[in-house]
MDTraj code that builds the backbone (N, CA, C; nanometers):
import mdtraj as md
import numpy as np

residues = "MET ALA ARG GLU GLU THR ILE SER PRO GLN PRO VAL LEU LEU GLY LEU LEU MET SER ARG PRO ARG HIS GLY TYR GLU LEU TYR GLN THR PHE GLU ALA GLU LEU GLY ARG VAL TRP GLN ILE GLY MET SER GLN LEU TYR ALA HIS LEU HIS GLN LEU GLU GLU THR GLY GLN VAL ALA ALA HIS THR GLU PRO GLN GLU GLY ARG PRO PRO ARG LYS VAL TYR HIS LEU THR GLU SER GLY ARG ALA ALA PHE GLU GLU TRP LEU ARG ARG PRO ALA PRO TYR VAL ARG HIS LEU ARG VAL GLU PHE LEU ALA ARG LEU TYR PHE TYR ARG ALA LEU SER LEU PRO GLY LEU GLU SER LEU VAL ALA ALA GLN LYS GLU VAL CYS GLN SER GLN MET GLN ARG PHE ALA ARG LEU ALA GLY SER GLU GLU ASP SER PHE ARG LYS LEU VAL LEU GLU PHE ARG LEU GLY GLN LEU GLN ALA VAL VAL GLN TRP LEU ASP ARG CYS LEU GLU THR LEU ALA VAL PRO GLU PRO GLY ALA PRO GLY PRO ALA GLY GLY ARG".split()
xyz = np.array([
    [-0.8579, 1.9371, 1.5217],
    [-0.8649, 1.8192, 1.4374],
    [-0.7322, 1.7488, 1.4477],
    [-0.7336, 1.6188, 1.4619],
    [-0.6123, 1.5324, 1.4748],
    [-0.5366, 1.5280, 1.3412],
    [-0.4031, 1.5322, 1.3483],
    [-0.3273, 1.5258, 1.2265],
    [-0.3214, 1.3817, 1.1766],
    [-0.3353, 1.3763, 1.0472],
    [-0.3283, 1.2384, 0.9795],
    [-0.1808, 1.1943, 0.9775],
    [-0.1615, 1.0686, 0.9994],
    [-0.0323, 1.0177, 0.9882],
    [0.0147, 1.0164, 0.8412],
    [0.1467, 1.0331, 0.8157],
    [0.2012, 1.0330, 0.6757],
    [0.2036, 0.8900, 0.6237],
    [0.2044, 0.8828, 0.4980],
    [0.2148, 0.7544, 0.4269],
    [0.3652, 0.7292, 0.3919],
    [0.4113, 0.6150, 0.4303],
    [0.5504, 0.5774, 0.4013],
    [0.5565, 0.4715, 0.2895],
    [0.6556, 0.4823, 0.1979],
    [0.6681, 0.3793, 0.1025],
    [0.7425, 0.2559, 0.1514],
    [0.7905, 0.2646, 0.2696],
    [0.8777, 0.1568, 0.3202],
    [0.8065, 0.0179, 0.3190],
    [0.6812, 0.0027, 0.3624],
    [0.6148, -0.1282, 0.3480],
    [0.6059, -0.1808, 0.1998],
    [0.6024, -0.0888, 0.1039],
    [0.5935, -0.1271, -0.0393],
    [0.7329, -0.1813, -0.0649],
    [0.8417, -0.1171, -0.0212],
    [0.9782, -0.1697, -0.0515],
    [0.9944, -0.3081, 0.0066],
    [0.9474, -0.3243, 0.1257],
    [0.9539, -0.4560, 0.1933],
    [0.8748, -0.5579, 0.1031],
    [0.7574, -0.5182, 0.0594],
    [0.6752, -0.6137, -0.0181],
    [0.7448, -0.6486, -0.1570],
    [0.8181, -0.5521, -0.2123],
    [0.8843, -0.5845, -0.3421],
    [0.9995, -0.6793, -0.3162],
    [1.0479, -0.6865, -0.1886],
    [1.1604, -0.7855, -0.1557],
    [1.1052, -0.9179, -0.1094],
    [0.9685, -0.9343, -0.1031],
    [0.9196, -1.0640, -0.0585],
    [0.9516, -1.1784, -0.1569],
    [0.9539, -1.1519, -0.2824],
    [0.9780, -1.2574, -0.3798],
    [1.1260, -1.2921, -0.3964],
    [1.2140, -1.1932, -0.3784],
    [1.3581, -1.2146, -0.3985],
    [1.4386, -1.0967, -0.3631],
    [1.5713, -1.1158, -0.3353],
    [1.6498, -0.9917, -0.3155],
    [1.6676, -0.9063, -0.4413],
    [1.6842, -0.7810, -0.4248],
    [1.7046, -0.6936, -0.5412],
    [1.8047, -0.5836, -0.5012],
    [1.8631, -0.5226, -0.6008],
    [1.9459, -0.4108, -0.5858],
    [1.8623, -0.2866, -0.5899],
    [1.9116, -0.1744, -0.5489],
    [1.8307, -0.0482, -0.5327],
    [1.7738, -0.0043, -0.6624],
    [1.8458, -0.0041, -0.7749],
    [1.7954, 0.0398, -0.9047],
    [1.6852, -0.0523, -0.9549],
    [1.7057, -0.1823, -0.9261],
    [1.6017, -0.2820, -0.9741],
    [1.4669, -0.2619, -0.8938],
    [1.4830, -0.2290, -0.7626],
    [1.3648, -0.2002, -0.6822],
    [1.2994, -0.0801, -0.7351],
    [1.3709, 0.0290, -0.7702],
    [1.3178, 0.1446, -0.8318],
    [1.2395, 0.1179, -0.9568],
    [1.2983, 0.0385, -1.0455],
    [1.2401, 0.0016, -1.1715],
    [1.1053, -0.0748, -1.1522],
    [1.1180, -0.1664, -1.0583],
    [0.9971, -0.2515, -1.0279],
    [0.8822, -0.1666, -0.9652],
    [0.9247, -0.0715, -0.8709],
    [0.8314, 0.0149, -0.8058],
    [0.7635, 0.0998, -0.9157],
    [0.8394, 0.1560, -1.0068],
    [0.7790, 0.2395, -1.1185],
    [0.6953, 0.1659, -1.2122],
    [0.7389, 0.0474, -1.2533],
    [0.6643, -0.0294, -1.3485],
    [0.5368, -0.0890, -1.2890],
    [0.5391, -0.1447, -1.1651],
    [0.4281, -0.2012, -1.1091],
    [0.3235, -0.1137, -1.0307],
    [0.3885, -0.0095, -0.9691],
    [0.3006, 0.0770, -0.8810],
    [0.3103, 0.2249, -0.9188],
    [0.3708, 0.2586, -1.0286],
    [0.3861, 0.3973, -1.0727],
    [0.2608, 0.4711, -1.0828],
    [0.1472, 0.4065, -1.1193],
    [0.0222, 0.4785, -1.1339],
    [-0.0446, 0.4979, -1.0044],
    [0.0071, 0.4278, -0.8945],
    [-0.0495, 0.4404, -0.7633],
    [0.0376, 0.5188, -0.6686],
    [0.1657, 0.5102, -0.6754],
    [0.2552, 0.5727, -0.5822],
    [0.3764, 0.6253, -0.6538],
    [0.4136, 0.7466, -0.6190],
    [0.5328, 0.8094, -0.6853],
    [0.6562, 0.8061, -0.5814],
    [0.7665, 0.7709, -0.6269],
    [0.8924, 0.7796, -0.5447],
    [1.0077, 0.8175, -0.6356],
    [1.0864, 0.9082, -0.5790],
    [1.2152, 0.9434, -0.6538],
    [1.3231, 0.8480, -0.6162],
    [1.4218, 0.8391, -0.6967],
    [1.5377, 0.7440, -0.6702],
    [1.6000, 0.7794, -0.5404],
    [1.6364, 0.9040, -0.5155],
    [1.7059, 0.9421, -0.3863],
    [1.6164, 0.9103, -0.2671],
    [1.4801, 0.9325, -0.2826],
    [1.3928, 0.9017, -0.1726],
    [1.3918, 0.7460, -0.1502],
    [1.3904, 0.6679, -0.2567],
    [1.3957, 0.5217, -0.2390],
    [1.5232, 0.4704, -0.1674],
    [1.6379, 0.5310, -0.2008],
    [1.7617, 0.4890, -0.1354],
    [1.7605, 0.5406, 0.0092],
    [1.7032, 0.6582, 0.0418],
    [1.6957, 0.7033, 0.1736],
    [1.6099, 0.6035, 0.2623],
    [1.4976, 0.5510, 0.2024],
    [1.4104, 0.4633, 0.2779],
    [1.4805, 0.3236, 0.2936],
    [1.5527, 0.2796, 0.1950],
    [1.6258, 0.1596, 0.2064],
    [1.7259, 0.1657, 0.3203],
    [1.7943, 0.2780, 0.3304],
    [1.8943, 0.3060, 0.4296],
    [1.8238, 0.2953, 0.5726],
    [1.7104, 0.3603, 0.5874],
    [1.6341, 0.3528, 0.7118],
    [1.5958, 0.2131, 0.7436],
    [1.5450, 0.1439, 0.6430],
    [1.5008, 0.0055, 0.6727],
    [1.6266, -0.0873, 0.7004],
    [1.7337, -0.0530, 0.6522],
    [1.8569, -0.1307, 0.6941],
    [1.9009, -0.0949, 0.8306],
    [1.8851, 0.0306, 0.8689],
    [1.9198, 0.0706, 1.0080],
    [1.8329, 0.0076, 1.1157],
    [1.6992, -0.0078, 1.0763],
    [1.6071, -0.0660, 1.1702],
    [1.6004, -0.2222, 1.1629],
    [1.6876, -0.2816, 1.0753],
    [1.6999, -0.4255, 1.0654],
    [1.5837, -0.4959, 0.9970],
    [1.5109, -0.4188, 0.9100],
    [1.4031, -0.4813, 0.8373],
    [1.4516, -0.5324, 0.7025],
    [1.5666, -0.4763, 0.6558],
    [1.6342, -0.5308, 0.5380],
    [1.7766, -0.5422, 0.5739],
    [1.8492, -0.6365, 0.5034],
    [1.9905, -0.6471, 0.5169],
    [2.0456, -0.6393, 0.3747],
    [2.1756, -0.6015, 0.3642],
    [2.2282, -0.5867, 0.2268],
    [2.3690, -0.6416, 0.2277],
    [2.4133, -0.6862, 0.1144],
    [2.5487, -0.7274, 0.0867],
    [2.5860, -0.6673, -0.0464],
    [2.7123, -0.6477, -0.0652],
    [2.7613, -0.5970, -0.1863],
    [2.7923, -0.7040, -0.2890],
    [2.7686, -0.6735, -0.4078],
    [2.7863, -0.7745, -0.5173],
    [2.8747, -0.7045, -0.6236],
    [2.9864, -0.7726, -0.6542],
    [3.0766, -0.7134, -0.7542],
    [3.0119, -0.7082, -0.8930],
    [3.0483, -0.6101, -0.9724],
    [3.0015, -0.6006, -1.1077],
    [3.1328, -0.5837, -1.1974],
    [3.1321, -0.6419, -1.3164],
    [3.2491, -0.6235, -1.4038],
    [3.2595, -0.4837, -1.4579],
    [3.3657, -0.4182, -1.4372],
    [3.3844, -0.2826, -1.4937],
    [3.3044, -0.1789, -1.4305],
    [3.2413, -0.2015, -1.3160],
    [3.1571, -0.0998, -1.2520],
    [3.1817, -0.1254, -1.0950],
    [3.1446, -0.0197, -1.0160],
    [3.1564, -0.0410, -0.8782],
    [3.0554, -0.1432, -0.8240],
    [3.0904, -0.2070, -0.7127],
    [2.9964, -0.3084, -0.6609],
    [2.8631, -0.2444, -0.6271],
    [2.7573, -0.3201, -0.6296],
    [2.6240, -0.2711, -0.5945],
    [2.5747, -0.3430, -0.4736],
    [2.4779, -0.2706, -0.3992],
    [2.4220, -0.3288, -0.2735],
    [2.2991, -0.4103, -0.3246],
    [2.2827, -0.5293, -0.2709],
    [2.1680, -0.6111, -0.2957],
    [2.1032, -0.6301, -0.1615],
    [1.9669, -0.5967, -0.1564],
    [1.8927, -0.5945, -0.0404],
    [1.8054, -0.7175, -0.0334],
    [1.7855, -0.7679, 0.0925],
    [1.6922, -0.8818, 0.1150],
    [1.6198, -0.8508, 0.2377],
    [1.5010, -0.9161, 0.2480],
    [1.4144, -0.8974, 0.3599],
    [1.4608, -0.9779, 0.4754],
    [1.4529, -0.9140, 0.5978],
    [1.4824, -0.9981, 0.7239],
    [1.3516, -1.0490, 0.7771],
    [1.3572, -1.1283, 0.8828],
    [1.2306, -1.1730, 0.9481],
    [1.1530, -1.0527, 1.0075],
    [1.2276, -0.9616, 1.0587],
    [1.1591, -0.8372, 1.1120],
    [1.0879, -0.7623, 1.0023],
    [1.1517, -0.7513, 0.8844],
    [1.0944, -0.6833, 0.7668],
    [0.9695, -0.7575, 0.7162],
    [0.9818, -0.8978, 0.7168],
    [0.8645, -0.9734, 0.6701],
    [0.7514, -0.9500, 0.7636],
    [0.7758, -0.9534, 0.8933],
    [0.6676, -0.9323, 0.9958],
    [0.6023, -0.7949, 0.9842],
    [0.6914, -0.6920, 0.9603],
    [0.6426, -0.5566, 0.9380],
    [0.5490, -0.5449, 0.8201],
    [0.5959, -0.6064, 0.7040],
    [0.5226, -0.6075, 0.5894],
    [0.3837, -0.6736, 0.6054],
    [0.3858, -0.7925, 0.6635],
    [0.2637, -0.8661, 0.6779],
    [0.1653, -0.7959, 0.7761],
    [0.2159, -0.7267, 0.8765],
    [0.1295, -0.6489, 0.9690],
    [0.0724, -0.5303, 0.8871],
    [0.1443, -0.4588, 0.8043],
    [0.1034, -0.3455, 0.7253],
    [-0.0032, -0.3955, 0.6215],
    [0.0198, -0.5110, 0.5647],
    [-0.0664, -0.5623, 0.4602],
    [-0.2025, -0.5902, 0.5143],
    [-0.2204, -0.6309, 0.6347],
    [-0.3540, -0.6620, 0.6948],
    [-0.4299, -0.5526, 0.7523],
    [-0.3625, -0.4321, 0.7550],
    [-0.4257, -0.3140, 0.8250],
    [-0.4998, -0.2305, 0.7227],
    [-0.6246, -0.1985, 0.7467],
    [-0.6968, -0.1122, 0.6537],
    [-0.6441, 0.0309, 0.6583],
    [-0.6601, 0.1037, 0.5493],
    [-0.6235, 0.2451, 0.5447],
    [-0.7145, 0.3249, 0.6353],
    [-0.6559, 0.4096, 0.7281],
    [-0.7394, 0.4808, 0.8261],
    [-0.8136, 0.5942, 0.7651],
    [-0.7767, 0.6444, 0.6527],
    [-0.8433, 0.7675, 0.5945],
    [-0.8645, 0.7386, 0.4518],
    [-0.9801, 0.8066, 0.3991],
    [-1.0172, 0.7861, 0.2606],
    [-0.9009, 0.8340, 0.1679],
    [-0.8357, 0.9355, 0.1997],
    [-0.7321, 0.9828, 0.1062],
    [-0.6122, 0.8817, 0.1033],
    [-0.6031, 0.7987, 0.2007],
    [-0.4922, 0.6914, 0.1985],
    [-0.5279, 0.5736, 0.1104],
    [-0.6644, 0.5556, 0.0835],
    [-0.7111, 0.4528, -0.0038],
    [-0.6392, 0.4507, -0.1418],
    [-0.6299, 0.5672, -0.2037],
    [-0.5676, 0.5856, -0.3320],
    [-0.4299, 0.5354, -0.3479],
    [-0.3554, 0.5401, -0.2342],
    [-0.2146, 0.4940, -0.2410],
    [-0.1931, 0.3663, -0.1609],
    [-0.2250, 0.3674, -0.0384],
    [-0.1952, 0.2573, 0.0525],
    [-0.2780, 0.1392, 0.0224],
    [-0.4114, 0.1590, 0.0113],
    [-0.4969, 0.0449, -0.0021],
    [-0.4760, -0.0149, -0.1448],
    [-0.4484, 0.0633, -0.2463],
    [-0.4238, 0.0045, -0.3788],
    [-0.2933, -0.0704, -0.3807],
    [-0.1947, -0.0243, -0.3034],
    [-0.0653, -0.0952, -0.2928],
    [-0.0928, -0.2284, -0.2258],
    [-0.1729, -0.2318, -0.1236],
    [-0.2000, -0.3576, -0.0578],
    [-0.2734, -0.4569, -0.1515],
    [-0.3685, -0.4044, -0.2284],
    [-0.4351, -0.4925, -0.3281],
    [-0.3377, -0.5501, -0.4255],
    [-0.2391, -0.4680, -0.4669],
    [-0.1343, -0.5140, -0.5560],
    [-0.0632, -0.6352, -0.5084],
    [-0.0217, -0.6203, -0.3766],
    [0.0616, -0.7286, -0.3165],
    [-0.0208, -0.8583, -0.2999],
    [-0.1493, -0.8423, -0.2576],
    [-0.2320, -0.9624, -0.2373],
    [-0.2397, -1.0442, -0.3702],
    [-0.2566, -0.9658, -0.4815],
    [-0.2629, -1.0313, -0.6042],
    [-0.1242, -1.0756, -0.6597],
    [-0.0246, -0.9945, -0.6543],
    [0.1128, -1.0212, -0.7088],
    [0.1773, -1.1443, -0.6365],
    [0.1558, -1.1471, -0.5080],
    [0.2182, -1.2477, -0.4264],
    [0.1252, -1.3678, -0.4034],
    [0.0098, -1.3594, -0.4583],
    [-0.0964, -1.4666, -0.4315],
    [-0.1213, -1.5007, -0.2885],
    [-0.1430, -1.3924, -0.2119],
    [-0.1497, -1.4054, -0.0638],
    [-0.3042, -1.4249, -0.0203],
    [-0.3213, -1.5047, 0.0777],
    [-0.4647, -1.5271, 0.1307],
    [-0.4950, -1.4044, 0.2143],
    [-0.6192, -1.3760, 0.2358],
    [-0.6685, -1.2774, 0.3248],
    [-0.7228, -1.1514, 0.2695],
    [-0.7405, -1.1435, 0.1348],
    [-0.7836, -1.0310, 0.0695],
    [-0.9265, -1.0013, 0.1230],
    [-1.0067, -1.1001, 0.1356],
    [-1.1450, -1.0804, 0.1880],
    [-1.1482, -1.0112, 0.3228],
    [-1.0548, -1.0581, 0.4091],
    [-1.0529, -0.9926, 0.5444],
    [-1.0144, -0.8531, 0.5425],
    [-0.9109, -0.8165, 0.4491],
    [-0.8758, -0.6759, 0.4385],
    [-0.9858, -0.5959, 0.3890],
    [-1.0558, -0.6369, 0.2844],
    [-1.1646, -0.5633, 0.2301],
    [-1.2811, -0.5428, 0.3303],
    [-1.3019, -0.6526, 0.4105],
    [-1.4075, -0.6377, 0.5224],
    [-1.3651, -0.5342, 0.6251],
    [-1.2385, -0.5331, 0.6571],
    [-1.1891, -0.4360, 0.7602],
    [-1.1963, -0.3022, 0.7055],
    [-1.1600, -0.2805, 0.5762],
    [-1.1712, -0.1525, 0.5159],
    [-1.3146, -0.1032, 0.5055],
    [-1.4042, -0.1853, 0.4741],
    [-1.5472, -0.1561, 0.4734],
    [-1.5910, -0.1091, 0.6125],
    [-1.5463, -0.1850, 0.7198],
    [-1.5858, -0.1345, 0.8527],
    [-1.5331, 0.0048, 0.8859],
    [-1.4125, 0.0318, 0.8455],
    [-1.3564, 0.1624, 0.8720],
    [-1.4427, 0.2686, 0.7972],
    [-1.4737, 0.2450, 0.6730],
    [-1.5538, 0.3404, 0.5921],
    [-1.6977, 0.3501, 0.6479],
    [-1.7565, 0.2475, 0.6879],
    [-1.8919, 0.2476, 0.7400],
    [-1.9001, 0.3240, 0.8701],
    [-1.7964, 0.3102, 0.9550],
    [-1.7821, 0.3824, 1.0836],
    [-1.7772, 0.5378, 1.0511],
    [-1.6913, 0.5738, 0.9515],
    [-1.6797, 0.7127, 0.9124],
    [-1.8129, 0.7643, 0.8484],
    [-1.8815, 0.6780, 0.7787],
    [-2.0089, 0.7178, 0.7216],
    [-2.1051, 0.7544, 0.8296],
    [-2.1208, 0.6689, 0.9310],
    [-2.2076, 0.6997, 1.0445],
    [-2.1735, 0.8321, 1.1155],
    [-2.0449, 0.8551, 1.1263],
    [-1.9967, 0.9826, 1.1825],
    [-2.0409, 1.0979, 1.1019],
    [-2.0138, 1.0959, 0.9684],
    [-2.0486, 1.2067, 0.8827],
    [-2.1985, 1.2301, 0.8688],
    [-2.2738, 1.1182, 0.8669],
    [-2.4276, 1.1334, 0.8622],
    [-2.4743, 1.2021, 0.9955],
    [-2.4181, 1.1590, 1.1033],
    [-2.4648, 1.2188, 1.2305],
    [-2.4266, 1.3751, 1.2301],
    [-2.3027, 1.4019, 1.1895],
    [-2.2627, 1.5430, 1.1895],
    [-2.3489, 1.6212, 1.0882],
    [-2.3702, 1.5678, 0.9688],
    [-2.4515, 1.6376, 0.8705],
    [-2.5932, 1.6547, 0.9211],
    [-2.6471, 1.5639, 0.9878],
    [-2.7803, 1.5734, 1.0403],
    [-2.8011, 1.6892, 1.1390],
    [-2.6973, 1.7172, 1.2100],
    [-2.7037, 1.8227, 1.3125],
    [-2.6442, 1.9556, 1.2752],
    [-2.5906, 1.9550, 1.1472],
    [-2.5256, 2.0812, 1.0988],
    [-2.6274, 2.1835, 1.0508],
    [-2.6217, 2.3054, 1.0994],
    [-2.7033, 2.4054, 1.0528],
    [-2.6537, 2.4896, 0.9455],
    [-2.5298, 2.5108, 0.9405],
    [-2.4628, 2.5859, 0.8340],
    [-2.4711, 2.5130, 0.6970],
    [-2.5284, 2.5706, 0.5995],
    [-2.5558, 2.4995, 0.4726],
    [-2.4207, 2.4577, 0.3999],
    [-2.3229, 2.5438, 0.4006],
    [-2.1929, 2.5059, 0.3415],
    [-2.1298, 2.3861, 0.4172],
    [-2.1261, 2.3911, 0.5425],
    [-2.0618, 2.2792, 0.6224],
    [-2.1373, 2.1535, 0.6042],
    [-2.2696, 2.1682, 0.5905],
    [-2.3574, 2.0554, 0.5644],
    [-2.3245, 1.9876, 0.4326],
    [-2.3068, 2.0678, 0.3280],
    [-2.2666, 2.0186, 0.1960],
    [-2.1297, 1.9534, 0.1995],
    [-2.0355, 2.0089, 0.2769],
    [-1.9027, 1.9436, 0.2861],
    [-1.9225, 1.8008, 0.3473],
    [-1.9955, 1.7878, 0.4509],
    [-2.0121, 1.6636, 0.5277],
    [-2.0885, 1.5637, 0.4335],
    [-2.1865, 1.6145, 0.3553],
    [-2.2592, 1.5282, 0.2587],
    [-2.1701, 1.4840, 0.1491],
    [-2.0800, 1.5638, 0.1011],
    [-1.9816, 1.5308, 0.0034],
    [-1.8966, 1.4115, 0.0542],
    [-1.8401, 1.4290, 0.1755],
    [-1.7550, 1.3279, 0.2325],
    [-1.8272, 1.1944, 0.2505],
    [-1.9564, 1.2077, 0.2881],
    [-2.0438, 1.0828, 0.3044],
    [-2.0608, 1.0138, 0.1700],
    [-2.0843, 1.0971, 0.0716],
    [-2.0980, 1.0387, -0.0753],
    [-1.9710, 0.9741, -0.1183],
    [-1.8518, 1.0280, -0.0785],
    [-1.7254, 0.9660, -0.1181],
    [-1.7166, 0.8242, -0.0521],
    [-1.7514, 0.8203, 0.0746],
    [-1.7463, 0.6963, 0.1482],
    [-1.8376, 0.5909, 0.0973],
    [-1.9558, 0.6330, 0.0539],
    [-2.0541, 0.5391, -0.0003],
    [-1.9959, 0.4832, -0.1336],
    [-1.9324, 0.5705, -0.2117],
    [-1.8809, 0.5204, -0.3395],
    [-1.7598, 0.4258, -0.3119],
    [-1.6815, 0.4509, -0.2111],
    [-1.5770, 0.3643, -0.1716],
    [-1.6198, 0.2299, -0.1343],
    [-1.7266, 0.2236, -0.0530],
    [-1.7825, 0.0942, -0.0100],
    [-1.8285, 0.0111, -0.1342],
    [-1.8932, 0.0820, -0.2298],
    [-1.9344, 0.0099, -0.3472],
    [-1.8128, -0.0403, -0.4251],
    [-1.7080, 0.0440, -0.4348],
    [-1.5848, 0.0030, -0.5041],
    [-1.5179, -0.1103, -0.4335],
    [-1.5164, -0.1154, -0.2959],
    [-1.4633, -0.2259, -0.2296],
    [-1.5291, -0.3612, -0.2643],
    [-1.6595, -0.3567, -0.2773],
    [-1.7343, -0.4812, -0.3219],
    [-1.6843, -0.5168, -0.4582],
    [-1.6610, -0.4220, -0.5416],
    [-1.6081, -0.4526, -0.6813],
    [-1.4726, -0.5113, -0.6751],
    [-1.3885, -0.4684, -0.5765],
    [-1.2559, -0.5223, -0.5637],
    [-1.2614, -0.6740, -0.5421],
    [-1.3524, -0.7097, -0.4520],
    [-1.3675, -0.8520, -0.4271],
    [-1.4140, -0.9318, -0.5484],
    [-1.5077, -0.8766, -0.6193],
    [-1.5596, -0.9386, -0.7403],
    [-1.4433, -0.9540, -0.8409],
    [-1.3612, -0.8594, -0.8552],
    [-1.2599, -0.8523, -0.9541],
    [-1.1407, -0.9357, -0.9187],
    [-1.0900, -0.9293, -0.7937],
    [-0.9677, -0.9858, -0.7550],
    [-0.9819, -1.1142, -0.6801],
    [-1.0893, -1.1543, -0.6407],
    [-1.1038, -1.2866, -0.5701],
    [-1.0751, -1.4051, -0.6522],
    [-1.1075, -1.3882, -0.7900],
    [-1.0759, -1.4978, -0.8817],
    [-0.9642, -1.4549, -0.9719],
    [-0.8476, -1.5213, -0.9671],
    [-0.7332, -1.4896, -1.0494],
    [-0.7661, -1.4854, -1.2047],
    [-0.7175, -1.3837, -1.2655],
    [-0.7401, -1.3794, -1.4124],
    [-0.6437, -1.4694, -1.4820],
    [-0.6871, -1.5284, -1.5948],
    [-0.5938, -1.5996, -1.6766],
    [-0.4802, -1.5119, -1.7223],
    [-0.3539, -1.5560, -1.7047],
    [-0.2341, -1.4695, -1.7504],
    [-0.2129, -1.3581, -1.6569],
    [-0.2696, -1.3511, -1.5330],
    [-0.2357, -1.2454, -1.4385],
    [-0.0878, -1.2581, -1.3951],
    [-0.0234, -1.1452, -1.3700],
    [0.1194, -1.1447, -1.3365],
    [0.1374, -1.2266, -1.2067],
    [0.2469, -1.2941, -1.2060],
    [0.2892, -1.3631, -1.0816],
    [0.3627, -1.2672, -0.9921],
    [0.4425, -1.3166, -0.8974],
    [0.5160, -1.2360, -0.8057],
    [0.6006, -1.1254, -0.8810],
    [0.6011, -1.0105, -0.8313],
    [0.6679, -0.9028, -0.8939],
    [0.8155, -0.9358, -0.9272],
    [0.8469, -0.9179, -1.0590],
    [0.9875, -0.9490, -1.0976],
    [1.0106, -1.1004, -1.1288],
    [0.9111, -1.1831, -1.0866],
    [0.9391, -1.3242, -1.1044],
    [0.8688, -1.3860, -1.2187],
    [0.8523, -1.3148, -1.3175],
    [0.7776, -1.3584, -1.4381],
    [0.8625, -1.4439, -1.5295],
])
top = md.Topology()
chain = top.add_chain()
for i, resn in enumerate(residues, 1):
    res = top.add_residue(resn, chain, resSeq=i)
    for name in ("N", "CA", "C"):
        top.add_atom(name, md.element.get_by_symbol(name[0]), res)
traj = md.Trajectory(xyz[None], top)
């Protein structure tokens, strides 16, 4: 069985910098407040990812003096970082288990940044799920072992529920709610 790729919070950090530059602790606070129910990140992990993003040229930083405290680093998005974020944003989650984290984060940014293309993302995600549904249905149809067949049927049922939920996403998010939050941190 092929190994699943790991999920990185780096695109989320890039997305949080789309609206304006922020220092690390502010990024951490925004991450926790806006996406804490979706994605968990520790402070040291966040700073390690910011360092990696800076090394790859996706973010740049400058130091900002503070009265009575050491200067702090303020991060801003580079063109390379913006391109990486936008590419990630349009890509459907490859596995059902990534939907809970990556896909929900993508939905957040479409809404928070008022970005076009939500319908295309949902359609692409449905295609991924329907392709997997066909695969699991085919495997379940030819499986003779009752336990393995149940496992495949369970996975098929999960995918069917996800496709229904994706339709609900469009119904819910396609029309902005009155008083819905604007860009993260820009309220």
